[in-house]
N, C-alpha and C positions, 0 to 999 in steps of 0.2 A: 335841364330839368326833365324833360319828356324823355330823353335818352337814358337818364338815370332810372327812371320809372320802368321803361322797356326792359333795361338790363335786370333790374331786381326782379321783374316778373319772371323773366326767363330763368333766373337762378332759383326762384321759389319753385318753378316747375321742375327744374333738374333735381332739386334736393327732394321734393315730396312725390312727384308723380313719374318721372322718367325711369324706365327700366335700365338704362344705360349709365346711370349715375347713383352714387351713394349705396344705401343699403340694399336696394332692390338688386343691384348688380351681383351681390353675393348669392341671392336665391336663384337668379336666372343662369348663372355659371358662365355665360358667354354674353357678348355684346349682342343687342337685337338690331341695332341700326346696320344698314348695309354699307353705309359710307363712313369714312373717317375724315374729318371729325364728325360727331354726330350732328344731326340737323339742328338741335338746339344749341350746340357749341359754334356751328357755322353761323347761325343767325346772330348769336351774341358777338362773335368777332366782327361780323359785317357791320352791326350797329356801332361797335367800337371804332371801326375804320372809316365808315362812310356816312354815319348819322342814322337817324330813325327810319326816315321814309325809304331811303335806298337799301339800308340794312333789312328792313322787313321785307321789301320787294325781293331782294336776293334770297332770303330765307324762304319765302313763298315759293319762288322758283325752284329752290332745292327740294322743298317738300312735294312739289308736283312731279319731280322726277323719281322720287322714292316709290317704286311700285315693285310688286313681286317679280316682274320681268326684267328689272334693271339688274346689272352685275353689281353695281356698287363700286368700292375702292376708295382710293384717296382722291378727294375732291377739295382742292385749296380755293381760297377766295380770290376771286379775279382782282387784279390790281388795277384795272382800268376803270 
């Protein structure tokens, strides 16, 4: 139940607020996130794989690495 609520909140964020998803991507022209998948997709996948607590912790760790000095790139979810 809590997992589904967290996933729905992330999907709502992606649909209405994120520059990397939906209609805002058309106006921006390029992706804004340095990483692939985007931080919200990464957190959503983490919650689906590991549950709410660990998924949100992995998402928070990912957000903390997303700085102007990071190179970015492909960052897959750890399977451990």
